[in-house]
Each structure stands twice: as C-alpha cells, then as structure tokens.
N, C-alpha and C positions, 0 to 999 in steps of 0.2 A: 504494500500499500504506499510505503514512503517513496518508492519510485514513482508511482502515479501522481502523488501529491507534488513532487518535484517537477514532474512533467507539466502538471497544471500551472505552477508558477512560471514555468518557461512559456506556456502558451498564452500567459496573461500579459506578455509585452510584445513590442514591435519586432523584436529580433527574430522571432519564429517567422513572421510573414516576410521579413526582409531577407531571411536566408533563402527564400524561394528565388530571389533575384541576385544571388552572388554565388560564387563557386560553382560546383557541379550540379546544375539544377536536376538533371535526370537522376543522379544518384540520390539527391535529397527526396525527390518525389517518390521514388521507388522505395526508399526506407519508410517514408510516411504511409504509404499504401500497405506496406507489410504490418506496421503497427495498427493501422485501422482493421486489418483482417484478424489480427490476434485479439484485439478488443471485441470484435464482433463475435469471435469464438467464445471468448470469456463470458460475454453477456448471455449467450446461449446456455452456457453452463449454469450461469446464475439463474436464469429463468427456470431451469430444471430444479435447482435448488429451492427456490422460493415456493415451489408447491409442497415442499415438506413442512408441516405444521411447527416443527421443532427449530425451524430456522430463526437465527438471532436478527436483531434489528441492525446490526453492523453490516450483515449481507445485503440488506436492502439500501443502506447508505453506500456501500460499494457499488451497487449496481447502478444506483443514480449518478454517482461520481463518474463511472466509466461512460454512461451514456452522454454525460456532459462533455467529457474529453473527446469522445467520438464525434459529437456534433461539431465541435471546434475544429477537429482535424479535417473532417469531411468538407466543412466550409472553406478551410484554407486551400485544399486541393481543387475544389470547384472553382474557387476564384483563380487559381493558377491555370486551370485548364481553359476558363473562359478568356483570360489574357493571352494564352498561347494560340487559342483559335483566332482571337481578334488580330493578334500579330500576323498570323499567317494569311488572314484575310486582307491585311493591309500591306502585303508584300509589294514592293515597288514594281516587280515584274508584272503583277496583275492590272497595273494601271494602263500599260500600253498594249497596242494590238500587233505591232510589228515584231515579229519572232526574234529578230536579232537584237533588239533592245532587251527583250525579256531574257534572252540567254545571257546577255551581258551583265545585267544587274542581279541576276539570281547569285546567291552565295554559293561558292565552289568549295566543297569539303576536300581536304587533302586526301589523296588516293590511298595512302597507307594507313588512314584512320587514326593518326596521331599527329602531335604538334610538329610544325615544321621548325627550321633553325631559328625562325623570327619568334617563335613562341605563340604562334596562331594555329588553330585547328582548321581554318579555311581561309580562302581569299575573299575579300569583301570589295569588289569593283564599285567604284563611286561615280556619280554624275552630280553636276550642279543642281541645288534645289530648285532653281527656276526652270529646270527642263521640264518639270511637271506642268508648269503654266504655258510652256511652248510645245505642247504634245504633238500638234500637227507638223510644226517645223522639224522637230527631232525625228518623227517617223519618216518624214521625207528625207532628211539627212541619212537615215539608216536603211533606205530603200535602195538595195544593191544586191547583185548576185555574188555570193561568196566565191572568192578566188578569181573574180574578174576585175576589170579596171574600174575604179571608182568613178562616179559622176564628177563633171567639172563644177563642183559646188563649194569651193572654198568660201565664197562670199557668204553663202548660207551658213556654213560653220562659224565664220567670224561674227555673223549677226547674233547666232545663238550665244556665243561666248560673251559678247558686249552686253547682252541682255541677261546675263547671269547664269546661263546654261553652261557652267564652266566649273569642273572639267567636262568636257565632252567624252562620250564613250568611245572606246577604240573601235575600229572597223576591220572587217576581214575581206577587204578589197585592196588592189593595188592602186596606190596614188599615181595620178597623172603626172607626166614629166614633159619638158619640152621636147619637141620632135628631133631637133638637131643640136643636142646639148654638146658644148665644147668645153674643154678644160679651162678654168679660169686662169687669169693672168698671174705670174709668179708674184709672190709677195712684195718684192721690190718695185714693181709696177701697179699692182692692182688697187693700192690704197688711194691713188690720186689720179686713176684713169678710168673713164666710163667703161663698164663691163661690155661683153659681147651680147647684142640683142637676143641672140639664139638661146641664150640660157634662161629666159623668162617666158611663161605663158601669159600672153598679152590679152587674151580674149575678153577679160573681165575689166580691162582698164581702158580709160578714154584716150590716153596716150598709147601708141603702139611701139615705141622704141625709147631708148635712153636720151637720145637726141632732142626729141620732143619734151622730155621732162627737164633736161638741162637748160632748154631755151628760155631766156629771160623774158622773151616777148610773147610766149605762148599764154593765152589768157584762160583757156579751158582744159586744164590739166586733169580735172576731176577732184581736186583737193585744194585747200587754201592754206593750211598750216604747213609752215616749212616749204613754201612754194619754190624757194631757190636752192634747196639743199641737194638737189642732184647736180647743181652747177659747182662741180669740184674745184675747178681752176679759179674762178674769180670770187666765188662766195664762201666755199668751204675751207679751202687751203689757208687763208689768212686767220682763221679763227683760232683763238687762244694763243696767238703769236703777237698780233698787234696790241698795243697798249690800250686802244680805245675798242677793243673788240669783246663781245660777250656772246655766249652761246645761246641760241634762241629755240633750239630743238634738238633732240636726240636724232630725229630724222634718219639719215643715211649712214649713221656711225662714225661721223667725223671726230667726235670726242674720242671714241675708242681708237681710231687711226692715230690721232695725235698722241695719245698716251702710249700707244704701241712703240712709237718711235723712242720713247723713254723707258721701254722694256716694262711697261706697265700693262697687264692684261685687264681689259674692260669688256664685260658682257653687256650687250645693248638690248634693252627690253623695248620692243616696239610692236606695232600692229599695222597691218596693211590697209589704210584708209585712202583709197583712191590711187595708190601708186604701189610698186613692188619694193616697199622698204626693207622687208627682210631678205629678200633676194639680193638687193643691192648691198646690204651689209655682209652677207655671206660671200659675195663675188668679189668684195674688197679684201677678203682673207680674214674677216672678223667674225665675231660670234653673235648672232642674233637670237634673242629669247623671245619667243612669239607669246606674248603675255598681256592680258587685260588688267585693268585696275581691280578687277573683282577678286584676283587671286592672292593668295598668301604667297610670299616669295619662296621658291624651292631650293632654299639654302638652309643649311644647319646653323644654330645659334652661335654668335660671336666668331664668324669666319670670314667676314668681308671687310677689306680695308677702306673702301670708299664707295659712297653711293652719290651719284651726281644726277640731279633732275633739272629739266628745263622745259617749259611750256608743256608740262604734264599735269603738275599740280597748279591749277589757275584758280581764279575767283569763282568758277562755276561749281566748285566741289563742296559737298556737304560737310559740315563741321565735324559730325560724328565720324563720317567716312574717313576724314583726314586724320582723326585721331587713331583710328584703327591702322592706317597706313603707316604713320609715324611710328607707332609702337612695333609694327612688324619690321620696319627698317631698324629701329633700335635693337630689335631682337637679333638681327643677322650681323650688324656691325660689331666688330671686335673692340674691346676697350682701347681707346686711343684712335679709333677708326674716325674717318671723316665724313660728314654729311655736307654736301655742296648744293645748296638751293640757289639756282641760277635764274634770274629774271622772272620770279614768281610775280603775277600781277592780279590786281582785284580792284573792285570799286573802292573809293576813298573811305566811305562809311564802314565798310567791312574790314578795313586794314587791321584795326586793333585786334579784333577777334581772331584773324589769321595769325598774327604775330604771336598772340597768347598761345596758340597751339604749338608754335615752335619753341616759345620760351618754356613750355611745360617740360621739355625734354632736359632742361637744366645742363645743356651742353656748354663746353667752354666756347667763347665767341672769338674766332680769329678774324672774321669779317662780318659785318652786319650794316647793310646799307639800304636806305629807303629813299627813292626819288620819284618825282612825278613822272607818269607816262605822257610824253609830249603830244602824241597824236590824238589824245582823248580830251583836250581842253581841261587839264587838271582834274578830271573826274575819276581817273584811274591811277594806280600807284604801282611802281615796281618794288620788288623787294629781293634782295640777294645776300647770302650768307654762307660762310665756311664755319662749320661747327664741328667740335670734336667731342666724342662720346668719352665720358669720364670713366675711370674705373669704379666697380660697385663691388662692395664686399659680399661674399657668399653668406647666406643665412640659413 
C-alpha cells in the first residue's frame, strides 16, 4: 500500500504529466499501460474479495484508492493519445497536395533504428513558415519530374524566399545551366573585367548581356539600386581607394574584390533583383552567398572578423527586425570583430530610433558619422560607423 500511496503523491503534481513530453515517450507510455493493466487485475481480485462478508473495511479503502489511481493514469494516457493523434493530423506533409513536398517535409527515421553521430534519431527537413501561406506558389515550384531538368523558375524561387518561404525545400531535379558555359577568367583578370556573357542565363533579365548592365546611359536595366555597380572601370574600381569615396552597395562584390587584394576573404550576401548579381560575383572569382534578409546567418558563433553592410539596412526596415538582425550579427562576430555600417540612410525624424538600435550593441566606436543626404532637401540623413565588438565574460 505504501508503494501505491507514494504513487498517488507522484500523480498529484505536474511532473507526471510533463514526463510524457520528455525523454523516451514510448517507453514511459508502455510502462504506464503495464501499471494500468496490473491495477485492473488487482481491482478484479478485490471485487471477488468484497463478496466475502468477513472482508475488512481496509480492503474497501484499498479498492477505492486503486480505482482513483487508475482513473488518473487512464486520463493521462488518453490525453497523451489525443495529443499524438492531433500531432499526426497536423503533420506539415498533410497540408500540401504535391507529392514531392510531402516526401520532403516528412520526418526521415534513421535506417539503423538508432541515433546518428549527431545524436538524432531522424532527419527533420525544414521549410520556412511562410511557405504554408504561399501554398500555390510552393506547389508550382515543386512541380517537376524527378531526375529531369528543373523549370527555369529561379524568379519564382526568389519570390518565395523574399516573402518568408525560406529555407526552400530541396528538389530532385537538375538545375538549368547556360548553354555555352566557358571557364571564368583567371583571378588576376576576373576581379576588374566584365565576365563572358555566355556564363549567365539571361532569359529572366531585361538586359541580355554585361555590356548593357555596365552602360551608364542604359535607363531600363530592370533594377535601380546599385545601377552603376556593373561598371567596373569607372564606378567600382575607385571605391575604397579615393578619399572621397564611400560604398553604396554590396552589388557585384567590389568590396570583396578590394579586400581580396589585401588578402582578406569576404563572402558577399546578395540576391538577384533584376540583374545577375550572384553570377557576377562568382565570375569575378569571389564568393556569393544567396541570402535574404529573412534568414539567420549560416555561420557559427564568434567566427567572423568583419561584417560590412551598405544600402542593405536602410530606413525602410522595421525596428524589431533590425534588432533581430543586429543580435544575429553580434552572434557571429568574434570579440574584437568589426561591424562597418556604410551609408545607412533614413528619414530625419527616424534617425534617433535607428541610432539607438546600434547604440544598444555597446560596441567601441572607431567611427560614427551622421550627415544630411543632399539629394533629399535635408529630409533624410546618412549614418556611417565602424564599431568593434567588445569581449564579454562567459557566464
């Protein structure tokens, strides 16, 4: 009886119910089912004993107690079974009609039936939460024949990413490539020379060659930000060299090219808005990172020496989103690493709030400059800074 009474005290707190959601759930449930079966058998024996007129009052109390415990256990198991059924009904795979999506998002148990070297019993492939709100577009993206050439749909993929369907699911089709791809120029030429036009698929762009993109008189390139950044000779090459020059855009990787000349490796995060920015960076012998503002940086903590941003974080960005981004940048910067904010601009009335976001980092200020944006009649302001991440004690 003392064992049963101790069990009742155990049942009377939240730890029993929470145990269903931690550790090995299947093992816990099977143990509880075994206990339920034994209690049911004991109750049957007690019912037989109760028919005996000589039965003492303690036996009736024991029966009532066991019935009470049994009710608690059965209630807990029923609750667990309901949650499991609800969880299976809410499987992400069941939301989509396209079989390829369903196969991708389903949990993939390890074939050997045990944990892999990463400590997981299965593989959990993920998609961005906004993919559920863009069901039709995602199912169009995943509409292909396995093992065949993918559709020419990179713009659809980018639209999904920009609107929060990021990461996208992997696909089992072969990506399209340029028909006449040629080897890029050697590194001593590639950084300041327009690439071969044959190395880009131009069907989704307004310009159909690099000459069009580099031409300063072309007015309909299909994009407006960094409109001159394909002009390597006159616009890009002087940047970070002239005393009066500032970087206005990551664009085609010119900052990375300039840093490479000083034996510094820079990865350029970019996206293809109206022009082949990623291809251009790669063909210059540099490293493009195809990344939207929606994503956590794919680097480990305290591993990056420098983050440089220009015309990426501007006055359009939500304050809370800016907070998340800055904290993520802080995560990957090593102690002593530099954050270079280059030509951030915003409305004059919003300047204080944006500056507070950067002040929040408590970085050492090597440079902190605020000046009017002259083309906006003093309604907008530029902000630039070079900030150093301080060392922080472990806690």
